[in-house]
mmJSON file of the N, C-alpha and C atoms, coordinates in Angstrom:
{"data_MODEL":{"atom_site":{
"group_PDB":["ATOM","ATOM","ATOM","ATOM","ATOM","ATOM","ATOM","ATOM","ATOM","ATOM","ATOM","ATOM","ATOM","ATOM","ATOM","ATOM","ATOM","ATOM","ATOM","ATOM","ATOM","ATOM","ATOM","ATOM","ATOM","ATOM","ATOM","ATOM","ATOM","ATOM","ATOM","ATOM","ATOM","ATOM","ATOM","ATOM","ATOM","ATOM","ATOM","ATOM","ATOM","ATOM","ATOM","ATOM","ATOM","ATOM","ATOM","ATOM","ATOM","ATOM","ATOM","ATOM","ATOM","ATOM","ATOM","ATOM","ATOM","ATOM","ATOM","ATOM","ATOM","ATOM","ATOM","ATOM","ATOM","ATOM","ATOM","ATOM","ATOM","ATOM","ATOM","ATOM","ATOM","ATOM","ATOM","ATOM","ATOM","ATOM","ATOM","ATOM","ATOM","ATOM","ATOM","ATOM","ATOM","ATOM","ATOM","ATOM","ATOM","ATOM","ATOM","ATOM","ATOM","ATOM","ATOM","ATOM","ATOM","ATOM","ATOM","ATOM","ATOM","ATOM","ATOM","ATOM","ATOM","ATOM","ATOM","ATOM","ATOM","ATOM","ATOM","ATOM","ATOM","ATOM","ATOM","ATOM","ATOM","ATOM","ATOM","ATOM","ATOM","ATOM","ATOM","ATOM","ATOM","ATOM","ATOM","ATOM","ATOM","ATOM","ATOM","ATOM","ATOM","ATOM","ATOM","ATOM","ATOM","ATOM","ATOM","ATOM","ATOM","ATOM","ATOM","ATOM","ATOM","ATOM","ATOM","ATOM","ATOM","ATOM","ATOM","ATOM","ATOM","ATOM","ATOM","ATOM","ATOM","ATOM","ATOM","ATOM","ATOM","ATOM","ATOM","ATOM","ATOM","ATOM","ATOM","ATOM","ATOM","ATOM","ATOM","ATOM","ATOM","ATOM","ATOM","ATOM","ATOM","ATOM","ATOM","ATOM","ATOM","ATOM","ATOM","ATOM","ATOM","ATOM","ATOM","ATOM","ATOM","ATOM","ATOM","ATOM","ATOM","ATOM","ATOM","ATOM","ATOM","ATOM","ATOM","ATOM","ATOM","ATOM","ATOM","ATOM"],
"id":[1,2,3,4,5,6,7,8,9,10,11,12,13,14,15,16,17,18,19,20,21,22,23,24,25,26,27,28,29,30,31,32,33,34,35,36,37,38,39,40,41,42,43,44,45,46,47,48,49,50,51,52,53,54,55,56,57,58,59,60,61,62,63,64,65,66,67,68,69,70,71,72,73,74,75,76,77,78,79,80,81,82,83,84,85,86,87,88,89,90,91,92,93,94,95,96,97,98,99,100,101,102,103,104,105,106,107,108,109,110,111,112,113,114,115,116,117,118,119,120,121,122,123,124,125,126,127,128,129,130,131,132,133,134,135,136,137,138,139,140,141,142,143,144,145,146,147,148,149,150,151,152,153,154,155,156,157,158,159,160,161,162,163,164,165,166,167,168,169,170,171,172,173,174,175,176,177,178,179,180,181,182,183,184,185,186,187,188,189,190,191,192,193,194,195,196,197,198,199,200,201,202,203,204],
"type_symbol":["N","C","C","N","C","C","N","C","C","N","C","C","N","C","C","N","C","C","N","C","C","N","C","C","N","C","C","N","C","C","N","C","C","N","C","C","N","C","C","N","C","C","N","C","C","N","C","C","N","C","C","N","C","C","N","C","C","N","C","C","N","C","C","N","C","C","N","C","C","N","C","C","N","C","C","N","C","C","N","C","C","N","C","C","N","C","C","N","C","C","N","C","C","N","C","C","N","C","C","N","C","C","N","C","C","N","C","C","N","C","C","N","C","C","N","C","C","N","C","C","N","C","C","N","C","C","N","C","C","N","C","C","N","C","C","N","C","C","N","C","C","N","C","C","N","C","C","N","C","C","N","C","C","N","C","C","N","C","C","N","C","C","N","C","C","N","C","C","N","C","C","N","C","C","N","C","C","N","C","C","N","C","C","N","C","C","N","C","C","N","C","C","N","C","C","N","C","C","N","C","C","N","C","C"],
"label_atom_id":["N","CA","C","N","CA","C","N","CA","C","N","CA","C","N","CA","C","N","CA","C","N","CA","C","N","CA","C","N","CA","C","N","CA","C","N","CA","C","N","CA","C","N","CA","C","N","CA","C","N","CA","C","N","CA","C","N","CA","C","N","CA","C","N","CA","C","N","CA","C","N","CA","C","N","CA","C","N","CA","C","N","CA","C","N","CA","C","N","CA","C","N","CA","C","N","CA","C","N","CA","C","N","CA","C","N","CA","C","N","CA","C","N","CA","C","N","CA","C","N","CA","C","N","CA","C","N","CA","C","N","CA","C","N","CA","C","N","CA","C","N","CA","C","N","CA","C","N","CA","C","N","CA","C","N","CA","C","N","CA","C","N","CA","C","N","CA","C","N","CA","C","N","CA","C","N","CA","C","N","CA","C","N","CA","C","N","CA","C","N","CA","C","N","CA","C","N","CA","C","N","CA","C","N","CA","C","N","CA","C","N","CA","C","N","CA","C","N","CA","C","N","CA","C","N","CA","C","N","CA","C","N","CA","C","N","CA","C"],
"label_alt_id":[null,null,null,null,null,null,null,null,null,null,null,null,null,null,null,null,null,null,null,null,null,null,null,null,null,null,null,null,null,null,null,null,null,null,null,null,null,null,null,null,null,null,null,null,null,null,null,null,null,null,null,null,null,null,null,null,null,null,null,null,null,null,null,null,null,null,null,null,null,null,null,null,null,null,null,null,null,null,null,null,null,null,null,null,null,null,null,null,null,null,null,null,null,null,null,null,null,null,null,null,null,null,null,null,null,null,null,null,null,null,null,null,null,null,null,null,null,null,null,null,null,null,null,null,null,null,null,null,null,null,null,null,null,null,null,null,null,null,null,null,null,null,null,null,null,null,null,null,null,null,null,null,null,null,null,null,null,null,null,null,null,null,null,null,null,null,null,null,null,null,null,null,null,null,null,null,null,null,null,null,null,null,null,null,null,null,null,null,null,null,null,null,null,null,null,null,null,null,null,null,null,null,null,null],
"label_comp_id":["MET","MET","MET","ALA","ALA","ALA","GLN","GLN","GLN","ILE","ILE","ILE","THR","THR","THR","LYS","LYS","LYS","ASP","ASP","ASP","THR","THR","THR","ILE","ILE","ILE","ILE","ILE","ILE","GLY","GLY","GLY","ASP","ASP","ASP","ILE","ILE","ILE","LEU","LEU","LEU","ASP","ASP","ASP","ILE","ILE","ILE","ALA","ALA","ALA","PRO","PRO","PRO","GLU","GLU","GLU","THR","THR","THR","ALA","ALA","ALA","PRO","PRO","PRO","VAL","VAL","VAL","PHE","PHE","PHE","MET","MET","MET","SER","SER","SER","ILE","ILE","ILE","GLY","GLY","GLY","MET","MET","MET","HIS","HIS","HIS","CYS","CYS","CYS","LEU","LEU","LEU","GLY","GLY","GLY","CYS","CYS","CYS","PRO","PRO","PRO","ALA","ALA","ALA","SER","SER","SER","ARG","ARG","ARG","GLY","GLY","GLY","GLU","GLU","GLU","THR","THR","THR","VAL","VAL","VAL","GLU","GLU","GLU","GLN","GLN","GLN","ALA","ALA","ALA","CYS","CYS","CYS","MET","MET","MET","VAL","VAL","VAL","HIS","HIS","HIS","GLY","GLY","GLY","VAL","VAL","VAL","ASP","ASP","ASP","VAL","VAL","VAL","ASP","ASP","ASP","ALA","ALA","ALA","LEU","LEU","LEU","LEU","LEU","LEU","ALA","ALA","ALA","GLU","GLU","GLU","ILE","ILE","ILE","ASN","ASN","ASN","LYS","LYS","LYS","LEU","LEU","LEU","VAL","VAL","VAL","PRO","PRO","PRO","ALA","ALA","ALA","ALA","ALA","ALA","GLN","GLN","GLN"],
"label_asym_id":["A","A","A","A","A","A","A","A","A","A","A","A","A","A","A","A","A","A","A","A","A","A","A","A","A","A","A","A","A","A","A","A","A","A","A","A","A","A","A","A","A","A","A","A","A","A","A","A","A","A","A","A","A","A","A","A","A","A","A","A","A","A","A","A","A","A","A","A","A","A","A","A","A","A","A","A","A","A","A","A","A","A","A","A","A","A","A","A","A","A","A","A","A","A","A","A","A","A","A","A","A","A","A","A","A","A","A","A","A","A","A","A","A","A","A","A","A","A","A","A","A","A","A","A","A","A","A","A","A","A","A","A","A","A","A","A","A","A","A","A","A","A","A","A","A","A","A","A","A","A","A","A","A","A","A","A","A","A","A","A","A","A","A","A","A","A","A","A","A","A","A","A","A","A","A","A","A","A","A","A","A","A","A","A","A","A","A","A","A","A","A","A","A","A","A","A","A","A","A","A","A","A","A","A"],
"label_entity_id":["1","1","1","1","1","1","1","1","1","1","1","1","1","1","1","1","1","1","1","1","1","1","1","1","1","1","1","1","1","1","1","1","1","1","1","1","1","1","1","1","1","1","1","1","1","1","1","1","1","1","1","1","1","1","1","1","1","1","1","1","1","1","1","1","1","1","1","1","1","1","1","1","1","1","1","1","1","1","1","1","1","1","1","1","1","1","1","1","1","1","1","1","1","1","1","1","1","1","1","1","1","1","1","1","1","1","1","1","1","1","1","1","1","1","1","1","1","1","1","1","1","1","1","1","1","1","1","1","1","1","1","1","1","1","1","1","1","1","1","1","1","1","1","1","1","1","1","1","1","1","1","1","1","1","1","1","1","1","1","1","1","1","1","1","1","1","1","1","1","1","1","1","1","1","1","1","1","1","1","1","1","1","1","1","1","1","1","1","1","1","1","1","1","1","1","1","1","1","1","1","1","1","1","1"],
"label_seq_id":[1,1,1,2,2,2,3,3,3,4,4,4,5,5,5,6,6,6,7,7,7,8,8,8,9,9,9,10,10,10,11,11,11,12,12,12,13,13,13,14,14,14,15,15,15,16,16,16,17,17,17,18,18,18,19,19,19,20,20,20,21,21,21,22,22,22,23,23,23,24,24,24,25,25,25,26,26,26,27,27,27,28,28,28,29,29,29,30,30,30,31,31,31,32,32,32,33,33,33,34,34,34,35,35,35,36,36,36,37,37,37,38,38,38,39,39,39,40,40,40,41,41,41,42,42,42,43,43,43,44,44,44,45,45,45,46,46,46,47,47,47,48,48,48,49,49,49,50,50,50,51,51,51,52,52,52,53,53,53,54,54,54,55,55,55,56,56,56,57,57,57,58,58,58,59,59,59,60,60,60,61,61,61,62,62,62,63,63,63,64,64,64,65,65,65,66,66,66,67,67,67,68,68,68],
"pdbx_PDB_ins_code":[null,null,null,null,null,null,null,null,null,null,null,null,null,null,null,null,null,null,null,null,null,null,null,null,null,null,null,null,null,null,null,null,null,null,null,null,null,null,null,null,null,null,null,null,null,null,null,null,null,null,null,null,null,null,null,null,null,null,null,null,null,null,null,null,null,null,null,null,null,null,null,null,null,null,null,null,null,null,null,null,null,null,null,null,null,null,null,null,null,null,null,null,null,null,null,null,null,null,null,null,null,null,null,null,null,null,null,null,null,null,null,null,null,null,null,null,null,null,null,null,null,null,null,null,null,null,null,null,null,null,null,null,null,null,null,null,null,null,null,null,null,null,null,null,null,null,null,null,null,null,null,null,null,null,null,null,null,null,null,null,null,null,null,null,null,null,null,null,null,null,null,null,null,null,null,null,null,null,null,null,null,null,null,null,null,null,null,null,null,null,null,null,null,null,null,null,null,null,null,null,null,null,null,null],
"Cartn_x":[56.954,56.071,56.885,56.306,56.939,56.934,57.743,57.826,56.485,56.144,54.93,55.16,54.166,54.261,53.122,53.13,52.077,50.708,50.667,49.402,48.896,49.641,49.232,48.079,47.093,45.93,46.317,45.925,46.297,45.779,44.575,44.037,44.908,45.459,46.345,47.626,48.15,49.36,49.08,47.965,47.625,47.378,46.846,46.605,47.911,48.909,50.166,51.174,51.024,51.979,51.253,50.499,49.744,50.626,51.904,52.812,53.041,52.526,52.625,51.544,50.56,49.457,49.947,50.927,51.389,51.944,52.513,53.025,51.86,50.795,49.614,48.96,48.911,48.331,49.126,50.428,51.272,51.026,50.411,50.098,48.651,47.941,46.577,45.498,45.874,44.88,44.462,43.526,43.145,42.009,41.385,40.29,40.669,41.711,42.218,41.252,40.269,39.3,38.137,37.965,36.812,37.084,36.04,36.213,36.889,36.615,37.199,38.722,39.233,40.69,41.351,40.741,41.331,41.328,40.442,40.359,41.192,41.803,42.632,44.002,44.586,45.977,46.853,48.104,49.051,49.092,49.1,49.147,47.914,46.732,45.504,45.533,45.973,46.045,47.01,48.124,49.107,48.545,47.81,47.212,46.215,45.376,44.365,45.0,46.082,46.691,47.905,48.213,49.311,50.677,50.903,52.15,52.92,54.233,55.08,55.017,54.541,54.339,55.649,56.722,58.007,58.526,58.344,58.779,57.969,56.663,55.828,56.177,56.389,56.76,58.072,59.012,60.291,60.082,59.221,58.948,58.238,57.25,56.475,57.349,58.157,58.98,60.099,60.431,61.373,60.742,59.427,58.722,58.218,57.816,57.167,58.073,59.34,60.161,60.282,60.2,60.288,59.073,57.985,56.762,56.794,57.748,57.747,58.536],
"Cartn_y":[-37.397,-37.437,-37.539,-38.205,-38.313,-36.949,-36.832,-35.58,-35.271,-33.994,-33.538,-33.674,-34.224,-34.404,-33.664,-33.694,-33.023,-33.647,-34.872,-35.554,-35.385,-34.684,-34.475,-33.471,-33.767,-32.894,-31.682,-30.507,-29.274,-29.256,-29.743,-29.788,-30.613,-31.714,-32.551,-31.8,-31.043,-30.259,-29.215,-28.523,-27.482,-28.052,-29.261,-29.889,-30.203,-30.679,-31.063,-29.925,-28.939,-27.829,-26.522,-25.985,-24.76,-23.573,-23.647,-22.552,-22.48,-23.452,-23.401,-22.511,-22.107,-21.284,-20.049,-19.295,-18.124,-18.471,-19.647,-20.059,-20.208,-20.854,-21.012,-19.659,-18.81,-17.479,-16.688,-16.882,-16.13,-16.48,-17.651,-18.016,-17.702,-17.049,-16.632,-17.49,-18.457,-19.286,-18.588,-17.658,-16.839,-17.422,-18.471,-19.06,-20.481,-20.59,-21.903,-22.678,-22.018,-22.702,-23.304,-22.917,-23.44,-24.877,-25.697,-27.12,-27.381,-26.559,-26.795,-26.701,-25.67,-25.512,-26.548,-26.898,-27.883,-29.276,-29.534,-30.853,-31.02,-29.947,-30.016,-30.6,-31.21,-31.617,-30.403,-30.509,-29.43,-29.184,-30.247,-30.103,-29.383,-29.721,-29.068,-27.58,-27.24,-25.832,-25.07,-25.689,-25.029,-24.809,-25.775,-25.614,-24.463,-24.375,-23.327,-21.944,-21.871,-20.578,-20.26,-21.125,-20.86,-20.81,-21.751,-21.782,-23.055,-22.958,-24.12,-25.043,-26.264,-27.204,-27.539,-27.688,-28.038,-26.919,-25.687,-24.546,-24.469,-24.673,-24.63,-25.766,-26.95,-28.092,-27.842,-27.214,-26.909,-25.987,-24.98,-24.062,-24.76,-25.563,-26.251,-27.252,-28.01,-29.032,-28.438,-27.171,-26.5,-26.289,-26.073,-25.749,-26.974,-27.996,-29.14,-29.839,-30.114,-30.773,-29.967,-28.654,-27.794,-27.966,-28.488,-28.653,-29.9,-30.775,-32.053,-32.011],
"Cartn_z":[48.11,46.959,45.677,44.709,43.398,42.715,41.715,40.966,40.31,40.263,39.591,38.091,37.379,35.93,35.249,33.923,33.162,33.409,33.91,34.165,35.595,36.428,37.811,37.855,38.685,38.84,39.704,39.247,39.936,41.372,41.598,42.956,43.88,43.363,44.173,44.535,43.58,43.84,44.918,44.784,45.749,47.137,47.207,48.505,49.232,48.489,49.145,49.219,48.347,48.317,47.982,48.921,48.641,48.247,48.573,48.196,46.691,45.93,44.469,43.855,44.633,44.103,43.349,43.86,43.108,41.723,41.578,40.259,39.293,39.745,38.891,38.61,39.618,39.434,38.395,38.365,37.437,35.977,35.728,34.339,33.982,34.901,34.609,35.237,36.058,36.737,38.025,37.9,39.039,39.863,39.406,40.193,40.603,41.382,41.79,42.667,43.223,44.069,43.3,42.044,41.314,40.86,40.834,40.513,39.167,38.181,36.859,36.907,37.536,37.55,38.45,39.563,40.467,39.853,38.913,38.296,37.043,36.578,35.373,35.678,34.661,34.785,34.493,34.834,34.533,33.028,32.248,30.798,30.258,30.759,30.308,30.629,31.831,32.219,31.325,31.006,30.138,28.742,28.236,26.904,26.899,27.919,27.995,28.135,28.891,29.189,28.317,27.356,26.43,27.09,28.004,28.762,28.427,28.387,28.148,29.365,29.149,30.249,30.954,30.213,30.82,31.72,31.294,32.105,33.397,33.296,34.496,35.445,34.909,35.756,36.484,35.818,36.457,37.65,37.49,38.592,39.747,39.414,40.451,41.195,40.458,41.105,41.954,41.756,42.643,44.016,44.035,45.277,46.035,45.327,45.978,46.982,46.688,47.702,48.992,48.881,50.067,50.97,50.433,51.217,52.071,51.829,52.537,53.815],
"occupancy":[1.0,1.0,1.0,1.0,1.0,1.0,1.0,1.0,1.0,1.0,1.0,1.0,1.0,1.0,1.0,1.0,1.0,1.0,1.0,1.0,1.0,1.0,1.0,1.0,1.0,1.0,1.0,1.0,1.0,1.0,1.0,1.0,1.0,1.0,1.0,1.0,1.0,1.0,1.0,1.0,1.0,1.0,1.0,1.0,1.0,1.0,1.0,1.0,1.0,1.0,1.0,1.0,1.0,1.0,1.0,1.0,1.0,1.0,1.0,1.0,1.0,1.0,1.0,1.0,1.0,1.0,1.0,1.0,1.0,1.0,1.0,1.0,1.0,1.0,1.0,1.0,1.0,1.0,1.0,1.0,1.0,1.0,1.0,1.0,1.0,1.0,1.0,1.0,1.0,1.0,1.0,1.0,1.0,1.0,1.0,1.0,1.0,1.0,1.0,1.0,1.0,1.0,1.0,1.0,1.0,1.0,1.0,1.0,1.0,1.0,1.0,1.0,1.0,1.0,1.0,1.0,1.0,1.0,1.0,1.0,1.0,1.0,1.0,1.0,1.0,1.0,1.0,1.0,1.0,1.0,1.0,1.0,1.0,1.0,1.0,1.0,1.0,1.0,1.0,1.0,1.0,1.0,1.0,1.0,1.0,1.0,1.0,1.0,1.0,1.0,1.0,1.0,1.0,1.0,1.0,1.0,1.0,1.0,1.0,1.0,1.0,1.0,1.0,1.0,1.0,1.0,1.0,1.0,1.0,1.0,1.0,1.0,1.0,1.0,1.0,1.0,1.0,1.0,1.0,1.0,1.0,1.0,1.0,1.0,1.0,1.0,1.0,1.0,1.0,1.0,1.0,1.0,1.0,1.0,1.0,1.0,1.0,1.0,1.0,1.0,1.0,1.0,1.0,1.0],
"B_iso_or_equiv":[0.0,0.0,0.0,0.0,0.0,0.0,0.0,0.0,0.0,0.0,0.0,0.0,0.0,0.0,0.0,0.0,0.0,0.0,0.0,0.0,0.0,0.0,0.0,0.0,0.0,0.0,0.0,0.0,0.0,0.0,0.0,0.0,0.0,0.0,0.0,0.0,0.0,0.0,0.0,0.0,0.0,0.0,0.0,0.0,0.0,0.0,0.0,0.0,0.0,0.0,0.0,0.0,0.0,0.0,0.0,0.0,0.0,0.0,0.0,0.0,0.0,0.0,0.0,0.0,0.0,0.0,0.0,0.0,0.0,0.0,0.0,0.0,0.0,0.0,0.0,0.0,0.0,0.0,0.0,0.0,0.0,0.0,0.0,0.0,0.0,0.0,0.0,0.0,0.0,0.0,0.0,0.0,0.0,0.0,0.0,0.0,0.0,0.0,0.0,0.0,0.0,0.0,0.0,0.0,0.0,0.0,0.0,0.0,0.0,0.0,0.0,0.0,0.0,0.0,0.0,0.0,0.0,0.0,0.0,0.0,0.0,0.0,0.0,0.0,0.0,0.0,0.0,0.0,0.0,0.0,0.0,0.0,0.0,0.0,0.0,0.0,0.0,0.0,0.0,0.0,0.0,0.0,0.0,0.0,0.0,0.0,0.0,0.0,0.0,0.0,0.0,0.0,0.0,0.0,0.0,0.0,0.0,0.0,0.0,0.0,0.0,0.0,0.0,0.0,0.0,0.0,0.0,0.0,0.0,0.0,0.0,0.0,0.0,0.0,0.0,0.0,0.0,0.0,0.0,0.0,0.0,0.0,0.0,0.0,0.0,0.0,0.0,0.0,0.0,0.0,0.0,0.0,0.0,0.0,0.0,0.0,0.0,0.0,0.0,0.0,0.0,0.0,0.0,0.0],
"pdbx_formal_charge":[null,null,null,null,null,null,null,null,null,null,null,null,null,null,null,null,null,null,null,null,null,null,null,null,null,null,null,null,null,null,null,null,null,null,null,null,null,null,null,null,null,null,null,null,null,null,null,null,null,null,null,null,null,null,null,null,null,null,null,null,null,null,null,null,null,null,null,null,null,null,null,null,null,null,null,null,null,null,null,null,null,null,null,null,null,null,null,null,null,null,null,null,null,null,null,null,null,null,null,null,null,null,null,null,null,null,null,null,null,null,null,null,null,null,null,null,null,null,null,null,null,null,null,null,null,null,null,null,null,null,null,null,null,null,null,null,null,null,null,null,null,null,null,null,null,null,null,null,null,null,null,null,null,null,null,null,null,null,null,null,null,null,null,null,null,null,null,null,null,null,null,null,null,null,null,null,null,null,null,null,null,null,null,null,null,null,null,null,null,null,null,null,null,null,null,null,null,null,null,null,null,null,null,null],
"auth_seq_id":[1,1,1,2,2,2,3,3,3,4,4,4,5,5,5,6,6,6,7,7,7,8,8,8,9,9,9,10,10,10,11,11,11,12,12,12,13,13,13,14,14,14,15,15,15,16,16,16,17,17,17,18,18,18,19,19,19,20,20,20,21,21,21,22,22,22,23,23,23,24,24,24,25,25,25,26,26,26,27,27,27,28,28,28,29,29,29,30,30,30,31,31,31,32,32,32,33,33,33,34,34,34,35,35,35,36,36,36,37,37,37,38,38,38,39,39,39,40,40,40,41,41,41,42,42,42,43,43,43,44,44,44,45,45,45,46,46,46,47,47,47,48,48,48,49,49,49,50,50,50,51,51,51,52,52,52,53,53,53,54,54,54,55,55,55,56,56,56,57,57,57,58,58,58,59,59,59,60,60,60,61,61,61,62,62,62,63,63,63,64,64,64,65,65,65,66,66,66,67,67,67,68,68,68],
"auth_comp_id":["MET","MET","MET","ALA","ALA","ALA","GLN","GLN","GLN","ILE","ILE","ILE","THR","THR","THR","LYS","LYS","LYS","ASP","ASP","ASP","THR","THR","THR","ILE","ILE","ILE","ILE","ILE","ILE","GLY","GLY","GLY","ASP","ASP","ASP","ILE","ILE","ILE","LEU","LEU","LEU","ASP","ASP","ASP","ILE","ILE","ILE","ALA","ALA","ALA","PRO","PRO","PRO","GLU","GLU","GLU","THR","THR","THR","ALA","ALA","ALA","PRO","PRO","PRO","VAL","VAL","VAL","PHE","PHE","PHE","MET","MET","MET","SER","SER","SER","ILE","ILE","ILE","GLY","GLY","GLY","MET","MET","MET","HIS","HIS","HIS","CYS","CYS","CYS","LEU","LEU","LEU","GLY","GLY","GLY","CYS","CYS","CYS","PRO","PRO","PRO","ALA","ALA","ALA","SER","SER","SER","ARG","ARG","ARG","GLY","GLY","GLY","GLU","GLU","GLU","THR","THR","THR","VAL","VAL","VAL","GLU","GLU","GLU","GLN","GLN","GLN","ALA","ALA","ALA","CYS","CYS","CYS","MET","MET","MET","VAL","VAL","VAL","HIS","HIS","HIS","GLY","GLY","GLY","VAL","VAL","VAL","ASP","ASP","ASP","VAL","VAL","VAL","ASP","ASP","ASP","ALA","ALA","ALA","LEU","LEU","LEU","LEU","LEU","LEU","ALA","ALA","ALA","GLU","GLU","GLU","ILE","ILE","ILE","ASN","ASN","ASN","LYS","LYS","LYS","LEU","LEU","LEU","VAL","VAL","VAL","PRO","PRO","PRO","ALA","ALA","ALA","ALA","ALA","ALA","GLN","GLN","GLN"],
"auth_asym_id":["A","A","A","A","A","A","A","A","A","A","A","A","A","A","A","A","A","A","A","A","A","A","A","A","A","A","A","A","A","A","A","A","A","A","A","A","A","A","A","A","A","A","A","A","A","A","A","A","A","A","A","A","A","A","A","A","A","A","A","A","A","A","A","A","A","A","A","A","A","A","A","A","A","A","A","A","A","A","A","A","A","A","A","A","A","A","A","A","A","A","A","A","A","A","A","A","A","A","A","A","A","A","A","A","A","A","A","A","A","A","A","A","A","A","A","A","A","A","A","A","A","A","A","A","A","A","A","A","A","A","A","A","A","A","A","A","A","A","A","A","A","A","A","A","A","A","A","A","A","A","A","A","A","A","A","A","A","A","A","A","A","A","A","A","A","A","A","A","A","A","A","A","A","A","A","A","A","A","A","A","A","A","A","A","A","A","A","A","A","A","A","A","A","A","A","A","A","A","A","A","A","A","A","A"],
"auth_atom_id":["N","CA","C","N","CA","C","N","CA","C","N","CA","C","N","CA","C","N","CA","C","N","CA","C","N","CA","C","N","CA","C","N","CA","C","N","CA","C","N","CA","C","N","CA","C","N","CA","C","N","CA","C","N","CA","C","N","CA","C","N","CA","C","N","CA","C","N","CA","C","N","CA","C","N","CA","C","N","CA","C","N","CA","C","N","CA","C","N","CA","C","N","CA","C","N","CA","C","N","CA","C","N","CA","C","N","CA","C","N","CA","C","N","CA","C","N","CA","C","N","CA","C","N","CA","C","N","CA","C","N","CA","C","N","CA","C","N","CA","C","N","CA","C","N","CA","C","N","CA","C","N","CA","C","N","CA","C","N","CA","C","N","CA","C","N","CA","C","N","CA","C","N","CA","C","N","CA","C","N","CA","C","N","CA","C","N","CA","C","N","CA","C","N","CA","C","N","CA","C","N","CA","C","N","CA","C","N","CA","C","N","CA","C","N","CA","C","N","CA","C","N","CA","C","N","CA","C","N","CA","C","N","CA","C","N","CA","C"],
"pdbx_PDB_model_num":[1,1,1,1,1,1,1,1,1,1,1,1,1,1,1,1,1,1,1,1,1,1,1,1,1,1,1,1,1,1,1,1,1,1,1,1,1,1,1,1,1,1,1,1,1,1,1,1,1,1,1,1,1,1,1,1,1,1,1,1,1,1,1,1,1,1,1,1,1,1,1,1,1,1,1,1,1,1,1,1,1,1,1,1,1,1,1,1,1,1,1,1,1,1,1,1,1,1,1,1,1,1,1,1,1,1,1,1,1,1,1,1,1,1,1,1,1,1,1,1,1,1,1,1,1,1,1,1,1,1,1,1,1,1,1,1,1,1,1,1,1,1,1,1,1,1,1,1,1,1,1,1,1,1,1,1,1,1,1,1,1,1,1,1,1,1,1,1,1,1,1,1,1,1,1,1,1,1,1,1,1,1,1,1,1,1,1,1,1,1,1,1,1,1,1,1,1,1,1,1,1,1,1,1]
}}}
């Protein structure tokens, strides 16, 4: 899979790498199963939760290659 970017949909990330869920939970995304959160991009989630998008992407991209 290509690298996760700020435009990647969170639901897509969770589908291919469910082990990233704790990273999202750590920024306050506690309802990962609800349609609104699964349909957001990484950038949108970061804006809502006041998180640095680059820092979150670095954490997520550390985990995604391990899922393959």
